[in-house]
Every structure is written in C-alpha cells, then in structure tokens.
PDB file as gemmi writes it, atoms N, CA and C in Angstrom:
CRYST1    1.000    1.000    1.000  90.00  90.00  90.00 P 1                      
ATOM      1  N   UNK A   1      27.688-176.283 -36.605  1.00  0.00           N  
ATOM      2  CA  UNK A   1      27.554-176.083 -35.177  1.00  0.00           C  
ATOM      3  C   UNK A   1      27.355-177.449 -34.530  1.00  0.00           C  
ATOM      4  N   UNK A   2      28.126-177.749 -33.515  1.00  0.00           N  
ATOM      5  CA  UNK A   2      28.030-179.024 -32.822  1.00  0.00           C  
ATOM      6  C   UNK A   2      26.743-179.079 -32.011  1.00  0.00           C  
ATOM      7  N   UNK A   3      26.250-180.309 -31.760  1.00  0.00           N  
ATOM      8  CA  UNK A   3      24.997-180.481 -31.014  1.00  0.00           C  
ATOM      9  C   UNK A   3      25.073-179.828 -29.645  1.00  0.00           C  
ATOM     10  N   UNK A   4      26.226-179.936 -28.972  1.00  0.00           N  
ATOM     11  CA  UNK A   4      26.344-179.332 -27.637  1.00  0.00           C  
ATOM     12  C   UNK A   4      26.256-177.810 -27.715  1.00  0.00           C  
ATOM     13  N   UNK A   5      26.784-177.209 -28.794  1.00  0.00           N  
ATOM     14  CA  UNK A   5      26.685-175.764 -28.982  1.00  0.00           C  
ATOM     15  C   UNK A   5      25.227-175.342 -29.163  1.00  0.00           C  
ATOM     16  N   UNK A   6      24.476-176.146 -29.925  1.00  0.00           N  
ATOM     17  CA  UNK A   6      23.070-175.824 -30.147  1.00  0.00           C  
ATOM     18  C   UNK A   6      22.278-175.967 -28.857  1.00  0.00           C  
ATOM     19  N   UNK A   7      22.595-176.964 -28.047  1.00  0.00           N  
ATOM     20  CA  UNK A   7      21.908-177.146 -26.774  1.00  0.00           C  
ATOM     21  C   UNK A   7      22.278-176.029 -25.822  1.00  0.00           C  
ATOM     22  N   UNK A   8      23.556-175.665 -25.760  1.00  0.00           N  
ATOM     23  CA  UNK A   8      24.029-174.630 -24.850  1.00  0.00           C  
ATOM     24  C   UNK A   8      23.370-173.278 -25.109  1.00  0.00           C  
ATOM     25  N   UNK A   9      23.019-172.996 -26.335  1.00  0.00           N  
ATOM     26  CA  UNK A   9      22.413-171.696 -26.618  1.00  0.00           C  
ATOM     27  C   UNK A   9      21.067-171.541 -25.923  1.00  0.00           C  
ATOM     28  N   UNK A  10      20.462-172.641 -25.492  1.00  0.00           N  
ATOM     29  CA  UNK A  10      19.184-172.596 -24.789  1.00  0.00           C  
ATOM     30  C   UNK A  10      19.350-172.679 -23.272  1.00  0.00           C  
ATOM     31  N   UNK A  11      20.577-172.864 -22.814  1.00  0.00           N  
ATOM     32  CA  UNK A  11      20.813-173.125 -21.395  1.00  0.00           C  
ATOM     33  C   UNK A  11      20.186-172.085 -20.474  1.00  0.00           C  
ATOM     34  N   UNK A  12      20.335-170.822 -20.803  1.00  0.00           N  
ATOM     35  CA  UNK A  12      19.826-169.752 -19.937  1.00  0.00           C  
ATOM     36  C   UNK A  12      18.604-169.047 -20.530  1.00  0.00           C  
ATOM     37  N   UNK A  13      18.097-169.589 -21.610  1.00  0.00           N  
ATOM     38  CA  UNK A  13      16.937-168.973 -22.261  1.00  0.00           C  
ATOM     39  C   UNK A  13      15.647-169.382 -21.563  1.00  0.00           C  
ATOM     40  N   UNK A  14      14.719-168.458 -21.441  1.00  0.00           N  
ATOM     41  CA  UNK A  14      13.418-168.817 -20.884  1.00  0.00           C  
ATOM     42  C   UNK A  14      12.723-169.841 -21.796  1.00  0.00           C  
ATOM     43  N   UNK A  15      11.883-170.645 -21.217  1.00  0.00           N  
ATOM     44  CA  UNK A  15      11.182-171.659 -22.001  1.00  0.00           C  
ATOM     45  C   UNK A  15      10.390-171.031 -23.139  1.00  0.00           C  
ATOM     46  N   UNK A  16       9.843-169.852 -22.930  1.00  0.00           N  
ATOM     47  CA  UNK A  16       9.103-169.178 -23.999  1.00  0.00           C  
ATOM     48  C   UNK A  16      10.004-168.905 -25.206  1.00  0.00           C  
ATOM     49  N   UNK A  17      11.247-168.553 -24.964  1.00  0.00           N  
ATOM     50  CA  UNK A  17      12.194-168.327 -26.066  1.00  0.00           C  
ATOM     51  C   UNK A  17      12.557-169.628 -26.759  1.00  0.00           C  
ATOM     52  N   UNK A  18      12.689-170.693 -25.979  1.00  0.00           N  
ATOM     53  CA  UNK A  18      12.959-172.009 -26.563  1.00  0.00           C  
ATOM     54  C   UNK A  18      11.794-172.402 -27.466  1.00  0.00           C  
ATOM     55  N   UNK A  19      10.582-172.172 -26.981  1.00  0.00           N  
ATOM     56  CA  UNK A  19       9.402-172.483 -27.793  1.00  0.00           C  
ATOM     57  C   UNK A  19       9.382-171.642 -29.063  1.00  0.00           C  
ATOM     58  N   UNK A  20       9.727-170.365 -28.976  1.00  0.00           N  
ATOM     59  CA  UNK A  20       9.759-169.511 -30.158  1.00  0.00           C  
ATOM     60  C   UNK A  20      10.730-170.058 -31.208  1.00  0.00           C  
ATOM     61  N   UNK A  21      11.895-170.524 -30.769  1.00  0.00           N  
ATOM     62  CA  UNK A  21      12.865-171.119 -31.700  1.00  0.00           C  
ATOM     63  C   UNK A  21      12.298-172.385 -32.331  1.00  0.00           C  
ATOM     64  N   UNK A  22      11.640-173.196 -31.518  1.00  0.00           N  
ATOM     65  CA  UNK A  22      10.986-174.423 -31.976  1.00  0.00           C  
ATOM     66  C   UNK A  22       9.955-174.087 -33.056  1.00  0.00           C  
ATOM     67  N   UNK A  23       9.080-173.121 -32.765  1.00  0.00           N  
ATOM     68  CA  UNK A  23       8.017-172.761 -33.703  1.00  0.00           C  
ATOM     69  C   UNK A  23       8.582-172.156 -34.983  1.00  0.00           C  
ATOM     70  N   UNK A  24       9.589-171.303 -34.864  1.00  0.00           N  
ATOM     71  CA  UNK A  24      10.185-170.675 -36.042  1.00  0.00           C  
ATOM     72  C   UNK A  24      10.877-171.705 -36.931  1.00  0.00           C  
ATOM     73  N   UNK A  25      11.575-172.641 -36.318  1.00  0.00           N  
ATOM     74  CA  UNK A  25      12.248-173.683 -37.096  1.00  0.00           C  
ATOM     75  C   UNK A  25      11.221-174.547 -37.822  1.00  0.00           C  
ATOM     76  N   UNK A  26      10.130-174.875 -37.140  1.00  0.00           N  
ATOM     77  CA  UNK A  26       9.064-175.651 -37.781  1.00  0.00           C  
ATOM     78  C   UNK A  26       8.461-174.871 -38.952  1.00  0.00           C  
ATOM     79  N   UNK A  27       8.295-173.578 -38.791  1.00  0.00           N  
ATOM     80  CA  UNK A  27       7.746-172.742 -39.855  1.00  0.00           C  
ATOM     81  C   UNK A  27       8.679-172.715 -41.060  1.00  0.00           C  
ATOM     82  N   UNK A  28       9.973-172.581 -40.809  1.00  0.00           N  
ATOM     83  CA  UNK A  28      10.939-172.585 -41.915  1.00  0.00           C  
ATOM     84  C   UNK A  28      10.919-173.917 -42.653  1.00  0.00           C  
ATOM     85  N   UNK A  29      10.859-175.011 -41.908  1.00  0.00           N  
ATOM     86  CA  UNK A  29      10.850-176.330 -42.538  1.00  0.00           C  
ATOM     87  C   UNK A  29       9.536-176.556 -43.292  1.00  0.00           C  
ATOM     88  N   UNK A  30       8.445-176.048 -42.752  1.00  0.00           N  
ATOM     89  CA  UNK A  30       7.163-176.134 -43.446  1.00  0.00           C  
ATOM     90  C   UNK A  30       7.251-175.443 -44.801  1.00  0.00           C  
ATOM     91  N   UNK A  31       7.807-174.252 -44.817  1.00  0.00           N  
ATOM     92  CA  UNK A  31       7.962-173.532 -46.077  1.00  0.00           C  
ATOM     93  C   UNK A  31       8.833-174.274 -47.072  1.00  0.00           C  
ATOM     94  N   UNK A  32       9.887-174.879 -46.571  1.00  0.00           N  
ATOM     95  CA  UNK A  32      10.781-175.646 -47.442  1.00  0.00           C  
ATOM     96  C   UNK A  32      10.047-176.837 -48.049  1.00  0.00           C  
ATOM     97  N   UNK A  33       9.337-177.575 -47.198  1.00  0.00           N  
ATOM     98  CA  UNK A  33       8.581-178.735 -47.692  1.00  0.00           C  
ATOM     99  C   UNK A  33       7.508-178.303 -48.694  1.00  0.00           C  
ATOM    100  N   UNK A  34       6.839-177.192 -48.431  1.00  0.00           N  
ATOM    101  CA  UNK A  34       5.810-176.718 -49.357  1.00  0.00           C  
ATOM    102  C   UNK A  34       6.421-176.336 -50.696  1.00  0.00           C  
ATOM    103  N   UNK A  35       7.566-175.674 -50.653  1.00  0.00           N  
ATOM    104  CA  UNK A  35       8.253-175.313 -51.894  1.00  0.00           C  
ATOM    105  C   UNK A  35       8.623-176.576 -52.680  1.00  0.00           C  
ATOM    106  N   UNK A  36       9.164-177.558 -51.985  1.00  0.00           N  
ATOM    107  CA  UNK A  36       9.549-178.797 -52.657  1.00  0.00           C  
ATOM    108  C   UNK A  36       8.337-179.529 -53.216  1.00  0.00           C  
ATOM    109  N   UNK A  37       7.239-179.538 -52.486  1.00  0.00           N  
ATOM    110  CA  UNK A  37       6.016-180.173 -52.980  1.00  0.00           C  
ATOM    111  C   UNK A  37       5.483-179.443 -54.208  1.00  0.00           C  
ATOM    112  N   UNK A  38       5.466-178.114 -54.143  1.00  0.00           N  
ATOM    113  CA  UNK A  38       4.957-177.321 -55.261  1.00  0.00           C  
ATOM    114  C   UNK A  38       5.805-177.467 -56.516  1.00  0.00           C  
ATOM    115  N   UNK A  39       7.086-177.776 -56.333  1.00  0.00           N  
ATOM    116  CA  UNK A  39       8.002-177.886 -57.473  1.00  0.00           C  
ATOM    117  C   UNK A  39       8.418-179.321 -57.761  1.00  0.00           C  
ATOM    118  N   UNK A  40       7.668-180.273 -57.238  1.00  0.00           N  
ATOM    119  CA  UNK A  40       7.989-181.687 -57.467  1.00  0.00           C  
ATOM    120  C   UNK A  40       7.839-182.026 -58.947  1.00  0.00           C  
ATOM    121  N   UNK A  41       8.629-183.005 -59.361  1.00  0.00           N  
ATOM    122  CA  UNK A  41       8.616-183.368 -60.775  1.00  0.00           C  
ATOM    123  C   UNK A  41       7.502-184.347 -61.134  1.00  0.00           C  
ATOM    124  N   UNK A  42       6.870-184.927 -60.116  1.00  0.00           N  
ATOM    125  CA  UNK A  42       5.784-185.868 -60.386  1.00  0.00           C  
ATOM    126  C   UNK A  42       4.876-185.962 -59.151  1.00  0.00           C  
ATOM    127  N   UNK A  43       3.688-186.525 -59.322  1.00  0.00           N  
ATOM    128  CA  UNK A  43       2.745-186.613 -58.198  1.00  0.00           C  
ATOM    129  C   UNK A  43       3.270-187.429 -57.011  1.00  0.00           C  
ATOM    130  N   UNK A  44       4.020-188.474 -57.255  1.00  0.00           N  
ATOM    131  CA  UNK A  44       4.535-189.297 -56.155  1.00  0.00           C  
ATOM    132  C   UNK A  44       5.523-188.494 -55.302  1.00  0.00           C  
ATOM    133  N   UNK A  45       6.379-187.735 -55.955  1.00  0.00           N  
ATOM    134  CA  UNK A  45       7.329-186.896 -55.222  1.00  0.00           C  
ATOM    135  C   UNK A  45       6.574-185.822 -54.425  1.00  0.00           C  
ATOM    136  N   UNK A  46       5.592-185.207 -55.061  1.00  0.00           N  
ATOM    137  CA  UNK A  46       4.781-184.195 -54.383  1.00  0.00           C  
ATOM    138  C   UNK A  46       4.106-184.790 -53.140  1.00  0.00           C  
ATOM    139  N   UNK A  47       3.531-185.970 -53.294  1.00  0.00           N  
ATOM    140  CA  UNK A  47       2.867-186.633 -52.169  1.00  0.00           C  
ATOM    141  C   UNK A  47       3.856-186.956 -51.044  1.00  0.00           C  
ATOM    142  N   UNK A  48       5.075-187.307 -51.392  1.00  0.00           N  
ATOM    143  CA  UNK A  48       6.100-187.591 -50.388  1.00  0.00           C  
ATOM    144  C   UNK A  48       6.428-186.355 -49.559  1.00  0.00           C  
ATOM    145  N   UNK A  49       6.588-185.222 -50.222  1.00  0.00           N  
ATOM    146  CA  UNK A  49       6.863-183.983 -49.489  1.00  0.00           C  
ATOM    147  C   UNK A  49       5.660-183.577 -48.653  1.00  0.00           C  
ATOM    148  N   UNK A  50       4.462-183.788 -49.204  1.00  0.00           N  
ATOM    149  CA  UNK A  50       3.252-183.448 -48.458  1.00  0.00           C  
ATOM    150  C   UNK A  50       3.132-184.313 -47.200  1.00  0.00           C  
ATOM    151  N   UNK A  51       3.491-185.598 -47.286  1.00  0.00           N  
ATOM    152  CA  UNK A  51       3.473-186.477 -46.097  1.00  0.00           C  
ATOM    153  C   UNK A  51       4.457-185.974 -45.051  1.00  0.00           C  
ATOM    154  N   UNK A  52       5.638-185.559 -45.492  1.00  0.00           N  
ATOM    155  CA  UNK A  52       6.621-185.014 -44.548  1.00  0.00           C  
ATOM    156  C   UNK A  52       6.069-183.755 -43.877  1.00  0.00           C  
ATOM    157  N   UNK A  53       5.381-182.948 -44.633  1.00  0.00           N  
ATOM    158  CA  UNK A  53       4.769-181.743 -44.087  1.00  0.00           C  
ATOM    159  C   UNK A  53       3.720-182.093 -43.026  1.00  0.00           C  
ATOM    160  N   UNK A  54       2.892-183.074 -43.294  1.00  0.00           N  
ATOM    161  CA  UNK A  54       1.874-183.490 -42.327  1.00  0.00           C  
ATOM    162  C   UNK A  54       2.509-184.115 -41.083  1.00  0.00           C  
ATOM    163  N   UNK A  55       3.581-184.881 -41.271  1.00  0.00           N  
ATOM    164  CA  UNK A  55       4.300-185.454 -40.125  1.00  0.00           C  
ATOM    165  C   UNK A  55       4.897-184.353 -39.254  1.00  0.00           C  
ATOM    166  N   UNK A  56       5.440-183.328 -39.885  1.00  0.00           N  
ATOM    167  CA  UNK A  56       5.989-182.185 -39.165  1.00  0.00           C  
ATOM    168  C   UNK A  56       4.892-181.476 -38.371  1.00  0.00           C  
ATOM    169  N   UNK A  57       3.771-181.238 -39.011  1.00  0.00           N  
ATOM    170  CA  UNK A  57       2.645-180.600 -38.324  1.00  0.00           C  
ATOM    171  C   UNK A  57       2.209-181.406 -37.105  1.00  0.00           C  
ATOM    172  N   UNK A  58       2.094-182.720 -37.277  1.00  0.00           N  
ATOM    173  CA  UNK A  58       1.679-183.581 -36.169  1.00  0.00           C  
ATOM    174  C   UNK A  58       2.698-183.576 -35.035  1.00  0.00           C  
ATOM    175  N   UNK A  59       3.971-183.601 -35.392  1.00  0.00           N  
ATOM    176  CA  UNK A  59       5.026-183.580 -34.369  1.00  0.00           C  
ATOM    177  C   UNK A  59       4.987-182.264 -33.602  1.00  0.00           C  
ATOM    178  N   UNK A  60       4.809-181.178 -34.319  1.00  0.00           N  
ATOM    179  CA  UNK A  60       4.761-179.866 -33.658  1.00  0.00           C  
ATOM    180  C   UNK A  60       3.595-179.796 -32.683  1.00  0.00           C  
ATOM    181  N   UNK A  61       2.472-180.312 -33.091  1.00  0.00           N  
ATOM    182  CA  UNK A  61       1.291-180.288 -32.221  1.00  0.00           C  
ATOM    183  C   UNK A  61       1.446-181.200 -31.003  1.00  0.00           C  
ATOM    184  N   UNK A  62       2.249-182.247 -31.126  1.00  0.00           N  
ATOM    185  CA  UNK A  62       2.377-183.236 -30.051  1.00  0.00           C  
ATOM    186  C   UNK A  62       3.322-182.815 -28.934  1.00  0.00           C  
ATOM    187  N   UNK A  63       4.179-181.843 -29.196  1.00  0.00           N  
ATOM    188  CA  UNK A  63       5.171-181.440 -28.198  1.00  0.00           C  
ATOM    189  C   UNK A  63       4.547-180.420 -27.244  1.00  0.00           C  
ATOM    190  N   UNK A  64       4.536-180.734 -25.942  1.00  0.00           N  
ATOM    191  CA  UNK A  64       4.007-179.777 -24.969  1.00  0.00           C  
ATOM    192  C   UNK A  64       4.883-178.514 -24.932  1.00  0.00           C  
ATOM    193  N   UNK A  65       4.247-177.365 -24.862  1.00  0.00           N  
ATOM    194  CA  UNK A  65       4.964-176.086 -24.905  1.00  0.00           C  
ATOM    195  C   UNK A  65       5.897-175.888 -23.716  1.00  0.00           C  
ATOM    196  N   UNK A  66       5.727-176.650 -22.660  1.00  0.00           N  
ATOM    197  CA  UNK A  66       6.565-176.499 -21.466  1.00  0.00           C  
ATOM    198  C   UNK A  66       7.682-177.543 -21.381  1.00  0.00           C  
ATOM    199  N   UNK A  67       7.757-178.457 -22.342  1.00  0.00           N  
ATOM    200  CA  UNK A  67       8.746-179.539 -22.301  1.00  0.00           C  
ATOM    201  C   UNK A  67      10.025-179.109 -23.020  1.00  0.00           C  
ATOM    202  N   UNK A  68      10.922-178.476 -22.287  1.00  0.00           N  
ATOM    203  CA  UNK A  68      12.158-177.936 -22.867  1.00  0.00           C  
ATOM    204  C   UNK A  68      12.963-178.991 -23.618  1.00  0.00           C  
ATOM    205  N   UNK A  69      13.083-180.164 -23.037  1.00  0.00           N  
ATOM    206  CA  UNK A  69      13.896-181.212 -23.659  1.00  0.00           C  
ATOM    207  C   UNK A  69      13.349-181.577 -25.037  1.00  0.00           C  
ATOM    208  N   UNK A  70      12.035-181.753 -25.136  1.00  0.00           N  
ATOM    209  CA  UNK A  70      11.442-182.080 -26.438  1.00  0.00           C  
ATOM    210  C   UNK A  70      11.525-180.905 -27.405  1.00  0.00           C  
ATOM    211  N   UNK A  71      11.305-179.706 -26.893  1.00  0.00           N  
ATOM    212  CA  UNK A  71      11.403-178.526 -27.754  1.00  0.00           C  
ATOM    213  C   UNK A  71      12.801-178.421 -28.362  1.00  0.00           C  
ATOM    214  N   UNK A  72      13.811-178.593 -27.528  1.00  0.00           N  
ATOM    215  CA  UNK A  72      15.198-178.495 -27.997  1.00  0.00           C  
ATOM    216  C   UNK A  72      15.520-179.639 -28.959  1.00  0.00           C  
ATOM    217  N   UNK A  73      15.111-180.844 -28.616  1.00  0.00           N  
ATOM    218  CA  UNK A  73      15.402-182.002 -29.476  1.00  0.00           C  
ATOM    219  C   UNK A  73      14.776-181.831 -30.857  1.00  0.00           C  
ATOM    220  N   UNK A  74      13.524-181.410 -30.900  1.00  0.00           N  
ATOM    221  CA  UNK A  74      12.868-181.214 -32.196  1.00  0.00           C  
ATOM    222  C   UNK A  74      13.498-180.052 -32.964  1.00  0.00           C  
ATOM    223  N   UNK A  75      13.821-178.986 -32.275  1.00  0.00           N  
ATOM    224  CA  UNK A  75      14.467-177.856 -32.943  1.00  0.00           C  
ATOM    225  C   UNK A  75      15.769-178.298 -33.595  1.00  0.00           C  
ATOM    226  N   UNK A  76      16.559-179.058 -32.873  1.00  0.00           N  
ATOM    227  CA  UNK A  76      17.833-179.548 -33.423  1.00  0.00           C  
ATOM    228  C   UNK A  76      17.603-180.481 -34.609  1.00  0.00           C  
ATOM    229  N   UNK A  77      16.633-181.356 -34.488  1.00  0.00           N  
ATOM    230  CA  UNK A  77      16.314-182.287 -35.583  1.00  0.00           C  
ATOM    231  C   UNK A  77      15.893-181.512 -36.824  1.00  0.00           C  
ATOM    232  N   UNK A  78      15.036-180.528 -36.639  1.00  0.00           N  
ATOM    233  CA  UNK A  78      14.542-179.760 -37.778  1.00  0.00           C  
ATOM    234  C   UNK A  78      15.609-178.850 -38.368  1.00  0.00           C  
ATOM    235  N   UNK A  79      16.486-178.317 -37.541  1.00  0.00           N  
ATOM    236  CA  UNK A  79      17.602-177.527 -38.066  1.00  0.00           C  
ATOM    237  C   UNK A  79      18.519-178.396 -38.918  1.00  0.00           C  
ATOM    238  N   UNK A  80      18.756-179.616 -38.476  1.00  0.00           N  
ATOM    239  CA  UNK A  80      19.592-180.541 -39.248  1.00  0.00           C  
ATOM    240  C   UNK A  80      18.926-180.867 -40.582  1.00  0.00           C  
ATOM    241  N   UNK A  81      17.622-181.061 -40.572  1.00  0.00           N  
ATOM    242  CA  UNK A  81      16.889-181.345 -41.812  1.00  0.00           C  
ATOM    243  C   UNK A  81      16.944-180.150 -42.751  1.00  0.00           C  
ATOM    244  N   UNK A  82      16.792-178.959 -42.227  1.00  0.00           N  
ATOM    245  CA  UNK A  82      16.906-177.757 -43.063  1.00  0.00           C  
ATOM    246  C   UNK A  82      18.291-177.654 -43.691  1.00  0.00           C  
ATOM    247  N   UNK A  83      19.320-177.917 -42.905  1.00  0.00           N  
ATOM    248  CA  UNK A  83      20.690-177.867 -43.420  1.00  0.00           C  
ATOM    249  C   UNK A  83      20.897-178.929 -44.489  1.00  0.00           C  
ATOM    250  N   UNK A  84      20.359-180.112 -44.262  1.00  0.00           N  
ATOM    251  CA  UNK A  84      20.492-181.202 -45.238  1.00  0.00           C  
ATOM    252  C   UNK A  84      19.799-180.816 -46.545  1.00  0.00           C  
ATOM    253  N   UNK A  85      18.604-180.281 -46.444  1.00  0.00           N  
ATOM    254  CA  UNK A  85      17.869-179.883 -47.660  1.00  0.00           C  
ATOM    255  C   UNK A  85      18.572-178.748 -48.384  1.00  0.00           C  
ATOM    256  N   UNK A  86      19.157-177.834 -47.634  1.00  0.00           N  
ATOM    257  CA  UNK A  86      19.906-176.731 -48.254  1.00  0.00           C  
ATOM    258  C   UNK A  86      21.109-177.289 -49.018  1.00  0.00           C  
ATOM    259  N   UNK A  87      21.794-178.259 -48.426  1.00  0.00           N  
ATOM    260  CA  UNK A  87      22.944-178.866 -49.098  1.00  0.00           C  
ATOM    261  C   UNK A  87      22.523-179.601 -50.372  1.00  0.00           C  
ATOM    262  N   UNK A  88      21.388-180.277 -50.315  1.00  0.00           N  
ATOM    263  CA  UNK A  88      20.889-181.031 -51.473  1.00  0.00           C  
ATOM    264  C   UNK A  88      20.462-180.087 -52.586  1.00  0.00           C  
ATOM    265  N   UNK A  89      19.778-179.021 -52.203  1.00  0.00           N  
ATOM    266  CA  UNK A  89      19.266-178.062 -53.185  1.00  0.00           C  
ATOM    267  C   UNK A  89      20.344-177.131 -53.711  1.00  0.00           C  
ATOM    268  N   UNK A  90      21.422-176.974 -52.925  1.00  0.00           N  
ATOM    269  CA  UNK A  90      22.538-176.124 -53.341  1.00  0.00           C  
ATOM    270  C   UNK A  90      22.310-174.730 -53.049  1.00  0.00           C  
TER     271      UNK A  90                                                      
END                                                                             
C-alpha cells in the first residue's frame, strides 16, 4: 500500500478512529517485539528488542491524542516496521 493510500484512509475518519488505529498498531508491534525478545538467541539480542519496545512505549506516550498528523505518521512508521519484521521472519 502506498503512503498516500495509507494517509487517505484517515482523510474522513474522526480523530478518535485515527487514535484507535495508532494504538492498535502500537499494540501489534509491542507483541512482535516481545515475541522477538522472548525468543532471542542471546542476552544482547534480547536487550536490543527490549530497548525497541521501550522506545515504542515512550513514543506512544509522547504523541498527543489530538495530533492527527503525528498519529498518522507514527501509525505508518509502525505499520512499515511490522511489514519489515514479517518479511524478515517469513
């Protein structure tokens, strides 16, 4: 899906719906990072995934619930990361 297609899907959506997509995407990525941390092959790899998880948590907390532009930007970033991890994991 092209970036403009992902942005357009929010064009007429209420901000509350945009926030719901933001929160759900963050939750999915959190689960992915936790799975990767739990199944890491060594402590350094586990710590790396855990740092990414903490960075995600901090980013989610920093975005104001009414800031559509930031909500959409983070949602797109996290969707891309989920897709990348899915491709890597197969």
